[in-house]
C-alpha positions as CSV (number, residue, x, y, z in Angstrom):
1,M,-102.7,-14.8,-173.8
2,R,-104.7,-11.7,-174.9
3,R,-102.9,-9.7,-171.7
4,L,-99.7,-11.0,-173.1
5,V,-100.3,-10.2,-176.6
6,S,-101.4,-6.3,-175.5
7,P,-98.7,-5.1,-173.8
8,L,-95.7,-6.7,-176.2
9,L,-97.8,-5.1,-179.1
10,W,-97.2,-1.9,-177.0
11,T,-93.5,-2.5,-176.6
12,V,-92.6,-3.2,-180.3
13,L,-94.9,-0.2,-181.2
14,L,-93.2,1.8,-178.8
15,V,-89.6,0.8,-179.9
16,W,-90.5,1.4,-183.3
17,M,-91.8,4.5,-182.8
18,T,-89.0,5.7,-180.8
19,H,-86.0,4.4,-182.9
20,G,-87.6,5.8,-186.2
21,Q,-87.7,9.5,-184.3
22,A,-84.1,8.9,-183.3
23,A,-82.6,7.9,-186.6
24,Q,-84.8,10.7,-188.7
25,P,-81.8,13.4,-187.6
26,D,-78.8,11.8,-188.4
27,A,-80.6,11.0,-191.9
28,L,-79.4,14.9,-192.5
29,P,-76.1,16.4,-192.7
30,E,-75.4,19.2,-190.1
31,G,-78.2,22.2,-190.4
32,V,-80.1,20.8,-193.0
33,R,-83.7,20.5,-192.3
34,H,-87.0,18.9,-193.5
35,Y,-88.6,21.3,-194.8
36,D,-92.3,21.3,-197.2
37,A,-93.8,24.4,-198.6
38,P,-94.2,25.0,-202.4
39,A,-91.3,27.2,-203.9
40,P,-92.2,30.8,-205.0
41,A,-92.1,30.8,-208.3
42,F,-90.1,33.4,-210.0
43,D,-88.3,34.7,-212.9
44,L,-85.1,36.0,-213.4
45,S,-82.1,36.6,-215.2
46,D,-78.1,35.9,-214.9
47,M,-75.4,38.8,-216.4
48,D,-75.7,37.7,-220.0
49,G,-79.8,38.3,-220.0
50,E,-80.5,34.5,-219.7
51,R,-83.4,34.2,-218.4
52,F,-84.6,31.2,-216.0
53,A,-88.2,30.9,-214.4
54,L,-89.3,28.5,-211.5
55,A,-92.9,27.9,-212.5
56,E,-95.5,26.5,-210.1
57,G,-95.0,22.7,-210.1
58,G,-91.1,22.7,-210.5
59,N,-88.8,22.2,-213.3
60,G,-88.6,18.6,-213.7
61,G,-85.5,18.3,-211.9
62,W,-84.2,18.9,-208.6
63,L,-83.0,22.2,-207.8
64,F,-80.3,23.8,-205.6
65,V,-81.8,26.9,-204.8
66,H,-79.0,29.4,-203.5
67,F,-79.0,32.9,-202.1
68,W,-75.9,34.9,-201.7
69,A,-74.5,38.5,-201.5
70,S,-70.7,39.1,-201.8
71,W,-70.5,41.2,-198.7
72,C,-71.6,38.1,-196.6
73,G,-68.4,36.2,-194.6
74,P,-70.3,33.2,-195.2
75,C,-71.0,33.7,-198.5
76,R,-67.5,34.1,-199.9
77,R,-66.7,31.0,-197.8
78,E,-69.3,28.4,-198.6
79,M,-69.2,29.8,-202.6
80,P,-65.8,27.8,-203.6
81,A,-67.7,24.5,-201.6
82,I,-70.5,24.8,-203.8
83,Q,-68.4,25.0,-207.1
84,R,-66.1,22.1,-206.0
85,M,-70.0,20.2,-205.1
86,D,-71.1,21.2,-208.7
87,D,-67.3,19.8,-210.3
88,Q,-67.6,16.5,-208.3
89,L,-71.8,15.8,-209.3
90,G,-71.7,17.0,-212.6
91,E,-74.8,16.0,-214.4
92,H,-75.6,13.7,-211.6
93,G,-76.4,16.5,-209.3
94,P,-79.3,19.0,-208.9
95,R,-79.5,22.3,-210.7
96,I,-77.2,24.9,-209.0
97,L,-79.4,28.3,-209.1
98,L,-77.5,30.7,-207.7
99,I,-79.4,34.0,-207.0
100,N,-77.6,36.9,-205.7
101,T,-79.6,39.6,-203.3
102,A,-79.9,43.1,-204.8
103,E,-76.4,44.1,-205.9
104,N,-74.6,45.2,-209.5
105,D,-73.4,43.0,-212.3
106,D,-69.5,44.3,-211.3
107,T,-69.8,43.4,-207.9
108,V,-71.0,39.6,-208.6
109,F,-69.0,39.1,-212.0
110,S,-65.6,40.1,-209.9
111,F,-67.1,37.9,-206.7
112,L,-68.0,35.0,-209.1
113,A,-64.5,35.1,-211.1
114,E,-62.5,35.1,-207.6
115,T,-64.3,32.4,-205.8
116,A,-66.7,29.9,-208.4
117,P,-65.8,30.4,-211.9
118,E,-67.6,28.1,-213.4
119,L,-70.9,29.1,-212.0
120,E,-73.4,31.8,-213.3
121,S,-76.2,33.7,-211.0
122,L,-79.4,35.0,-211.2
123,M,-79.9,38.5,-210.3
124,D,-82.7,39.2,-208.1
125,R,-82.0,43.2,-208.6
126,D,-84.9,44.5,-206.7
127,G,-84.8,41.6,-203.4
128,L,-88.6,40.6,-204.4
129,V,-87.5,36.9,-205.0
130,T,-85.7,36.8,-202.1
131,E,-88.1,38.3,-199.9
132,A,-90.8,35.9,-201.3
133,W,-88.5,33.1,-200.1
134,R,-87.8,34.9,-196.7
135,P,-84.6,33.8,-196.1
136,R,-83.6,34.0,-191.9
137,G,-80.2,35.5,-193.5
138,L,-77.5,34.8,-196.0
139,P,-76.6,32.3,-197.1
140,A,-79.6,30.6,-197.5
141,T,-80.1,27.2,-199.2
142,Y,-83.5,25.6,-200.3
143,L,-83.6,21.7,-202.0
144,V,-86.7,22.1,-204.5
145,D,-87.9,18.4,-205.5
146,P,-89.2,17.8,-209.2
147,R,-92.9,18.9,-208.3
148,G,-92.0,22.4,-207.2
149,R,-91.9,21.9,-203.2
150,I,-88.9,22.9,-200.8
151,R,-88.2,19.9,-199.6
152,Y,-85.1,20.7,-197.4
153,Q,-83.7,24.3,-196.0
154,A,-79.7,24.8,-194.6
155,L,-79.3,28.5,-193.0
156,G,-76.0,30.0,-193.2
157,G,-72.6,28.2,-194.6
158,R,-72.6,24.6,-195.4
159,A,-69.7,22.5,-197.0
160,W,-71.3,21.5,-199.3
161,D,-68.4,19.4,-201.2
162,Q,-68.0,17.4,-197.9
163,P,-68.9,14.2,-197.9
164,P,-71.9,14.5,-195.7
165,Y,-73.7,16.8,-197.7
166,L,-72.1,15.6,-201.0
167,D,-73.8,12.1,-200.5
168,F,-77.1,13.7,-199.5
169,V,-77.3,15.6,-202.2
170,R,-76.4,13.4,-204.6
171,N,-79.4,10.5,-203.1
172,I,-81.9,13.1,-203.3
173,A,-81.3,14.2,-206.9
174,R,-81.5,10.4,-208.1
């Protein structure tokens, strides 16, 4: 009996482990990957001088931290989708923190007025916050949990207003 149980147990364990590994990538929308690191703290202002500080330990809710620039083609295409995502999720989604990388107020104001008029952007005027977060290019999105840890990363443009992304963001923000 002992000889039968051991191979059976190994078979069940192998199937369970293989199933868990195969199911993992399907759980995330295309281009979103798991990430686990503390979110670098920052203190930035928007164009109106309103400040936002991300302190160690988070801000109590999920954050959608998105680095962008108006000269970036994928950023230009993605920003309206972020606006629509915010419109659809409202208070049931994460707080959206757009962080513009080293552009002036006039450029940012004109761009947002045209592409995402309801969104505000924090201004990383000297690029130091962007540098601390180390995106490998723009756009780059990080989803930060309530304790201040980056849990997911998406590099490049995404269709945030489409069902796979909306469902994913809605589910983590619960």
